[in-house]
C-alpha positions as CSV (number, residue, x, y, z in Angstrom):
1,M,18.2,24.3,-7.0
2,A,14.8,23.3,-8.4
3,N,12.6,21.2,-6.1
4,H,11.8,18.0,-8.1
5,A,9.9,16.3,-5.4
6,N,6.4,17.4,-6.6
7,K,6.6,16.1,-9.8
8,K,4.8,12.8,-10.4
9,K,5.8,10.6,-13.2
10,L,3.2,8.4,-14.5
11,H,5.5,5.6,-15.7
12,G,8.1,5.9,-12.9
13,F,8.2,3.7,-9.5
14,S,9.6,6.2,-7.1
15,K,10.4,5.7,-3.4
16,S,6.9,7.3,-2.7
17,E,5.3,4.9,-4.5
18,R,6.8,2.1,-2.2
19,L,5.6,0.7,0.8
20,C,8.2,1.6,3.5
21,N,6.2,2.3,6.8
22,F,6.1,-0.6,9.2
23,S,2.8,0.2,10.8
24,L,1.0,0.2,7.3
25,K,2.7,-3.0,6.5
26,K,1.6,-4.6,9.6
27,L,-2.0,-3.3,8.8
28,L,-1.8,-4.7,5.2
29,F,-0.7,-8.3,6.4
30,E,-3.1,-8.4,9.3
31,K,-6.1,-7.2,7.7
32,G,-5.4,-7.2,4.0
33,N,-7.1,-9.5,1.5
34,T,-5.2,-12.1,-0.5
35,L,-5.1,-13.0,-4.0
36,H,-3.4,-16.2,-5.6
37,T,-2.2,-16.1,-9.1
38,Y,0.6,-18.8,-9.4
39,P,3.5,-17.8,-9.0
40,L,2.4,-14.5,-7.3
41,K,0.6,-13.8,-4.1
42,L,-1.1,-10.4,-3.6
43,Y,-2.0,-8.7,-0.3
44,W,-4.0,-5.8,-0.8
45,L,-6.1,-3.2,1.4
46,P,-8.1,-0.2,0.5
47,I,-7.7,2.3,3.3
48,D,-9.7,5.8,3.7
49,K,-7.8,9.0,3.2
50,N,-7.9,10.1,6.8
51,L,-4.8,8.1,8.3
52,E,-4.8,9.6,11.8
53,H,-6.8,6.8,13.4
54,I,-4.5,4.5,11.8
55,F,-1.3,6.0,13.6
56,F,-3.1,7.6,16.4
57,Q,-5.5,4.9,17.8
58,K,-3.4,3.6,20.4
59,S,-2.5,7.1,22.0
60,T,-5.9,8.7,22.1
61,T,-6.9,8.7,25.6
62,C,-10.4,9.0,27.4
63,Y,-10.6,11.9,29.9
64,S,-14.0,12.0,31.8
65,G,-13.4,14.9,33.9
66,A,-12.3,17.3,30.9
67,L,-14.4,20.1,29.9
68,N,-14.3,22.1,26.5
69,K,-14.8,26.0,26.4
70,S,-18.6,24.9,26.1
71,N,-18.4,23.2,29.2
72,T,-19.3,19.8,27.8
73,L,-17.1,16.8,28.4
74,R,-14.5,15.8,26.2
75,Q,-14.7,12.2,25.2
76,E,-11.4,11.8,23.4
77,Q,-8.1,13.8,23.2
78,N,-4.8,12.9,22.0
79,P,-2.6,14.3,24.6
80,S,0.3,15.0,22.7
81,F,-1.3,16.2,19.2
82,P,1.0,19.0,18.3
83,H,4.1,16.7,18.4
84,K,2.8,13.5,17.0
85,I,2.7,13.5,13.2
86,I,2.0,11.2,10.3
87,P,5.5,9.7,9.3
88,P,6.5,11.1,5.9
89,N,6.8,7.5,4.4
90,A,3.0,6.9,5.2
91,L,2.1,9.7,3.0
92,F,0.4,9.1,-0.1
93,P,1.5,11.1,-3.0
94,F,0.1,8.3,-5.2
95,P,-3.2,6.4,-4.7
96,V,-1.5,3.2,-4.2
97,Q,1.8,2.4,-2.2
98,C,3.2,-1.0,-3.4
99,L,5.7,-3.9,-1.5
100,I,7.6,-6.1,-3.7
101,A,9.2,-9.3,-2.6
102,A,10.7,-12.5,-3.5
103,S,10.4,-15.7,-1.3
104,G,14.0,-16.4,0.5
105,K,12.6,-19.6,1.4
106,V,12.6,-20.8,-1.9
107,H,15.3,-18.5,-3.9
108,K,18.3,-19.0,-1.5
109,K,20.5,-16.7,-3.8
110,A,20.1,-13.0,-3.4
111,V,21.1,-12.5,-7.1
112,L,18.0,-14.7,-8.1
113,R,15.6,-12.9,-5.5
114,N,16.8,-9.3,-7.0
115,H,16.3,-10.3,-10.3
116,L,13.0,-11.4,-9.8
117,K,12.1,-8.3,-8.1
118,R,13.4,-6.3,-10.6
119,L,11.1,-8.0,-13.2
120,L,8.2,-7.7,-11.0
121,R,8.9,-3.8,-10.3
122,E,9.2,-3.3,-14.2
123,A,6.0,-5.5,-14.9
124,Y,4.3,-3.3,-12.5
125,R,5.4,0.1,-13.4
126,K,4.5,-0.8,-16.9
127,N,0.8,-1.5,-16.3
128,K,0.0,0.5,-13.1
129,A,-1.4,3.3,-15.0
130,P,-5.4,1.8,-15.3
131,F,-5.1,0.4,-11.8
132,Y,-4.1,4.0,-10.5
133,S,-7.0,5.8,-12.2
134,F,-9.5,3.1,-10.8
135,V,-8.3,3.5,-7.1
136,Q,-8.4,7.5,-7.6
137,H,-12.1,7.1,-9.0
138,S,-13.0,4.8,-6.0
139,G,-11.7,7.6,-3.6
140,K,-9.8,5.6,-1.5
141,L,-6.0,4.8,-1.0
142,M,-4.4,1.4,-1.4
143,L,-1.7,-0.8,0.0
144,M,-0.6,-3.8,-2.0
145,A,2.4,-6.4,-1.7
146,I,3.3,-8.3,-4.7
147,I,5.3,-11.7,-3.5
148,Y,6.8,-13.9,-5.9
149,T,6.2,-17.6,-4.6
150,G,7.0,-19.6,-7.5
151,K,10.2,-22.0,-7.7
152,T,11.1,-21.5,-11.2
153,Q,12.8,-18.7,-12.8
154,P,10.1,-17.0,-15.3
155,G,10.6,-14.8,-18.2
156,Y,9.6,-11.2,-18.2
157,A,6.4,-11.9,-20.2
158,D,5.2,-14.5,-18.3
159,I,5.4,-12.1,-15.1
160,E,3.9,-9.2,-16.8
161,K,0.7,-11.3,-17.8
162,K,0.3,-12.4,-14.2
163,I,0.8,-8.8,-12.9
164,I,-1.8,-7.7,-15.5
165,V,-4.2,-10.6,-14.6
166,S,-3.9,-9.8,-10.8
167,L,-4.6,-6.3,-11.1
168,Q,-7.7,-6.5,-13.1
169,R,-8.9,-9.3,-10.8
170,I,-8.4,-6.8,-7.8
171,Q,-10.4,-4.2,-9.7
172,E,-13.3,-6.8,-10.3
173,T,-13.4,-7.6,-6.6
174,I,-13.3,-3.9,-5.7
175,A,-16.0,-3.2,-8.0
176,K,-18.3,-5.9,-6.8
177,Q,-17.7,-4.9,-3.2
178,Q,-18.7,-1.3,-4.1
179,D,-21.8,-2.2,-5.9
180,Y,-23.5,-4.0,-2.7
């Protein structure tokens, strides 16, 4: 059988593009920036390509008496380094990992929430290419959450317009931060 895991579809929205890792979700909602474009609320956070400091920060211990081969003191050491690896759902084969959700408080029926999420995924999938190229050019990785918070049931065209505007506003904000 052929291995299809390495193929990247530009116009798809695969499992590896979705934000599934709990540690990354927690980081996004604690330290991420927010953007409101009614009826959407976007959380986004640019992160470095080195993910070890996110996952192994708590398990790093300081040893004052341990010496290296060059007889200098080691400041930090991960005591179980060979056994600790970054989880597979936290790896970034794409520059952006995105979480899509609809508010359960507002839309009580799962059928409506699923329909809204389907519309959001499709609009994001169609309009993500320029955003991906911008993020790749910036040299960082991006965590993002798109949450539908409106009370009405909009059409696809309305959601697509809001997604496009939101992604452009995020690009402008990142560009302004990099200029300083």
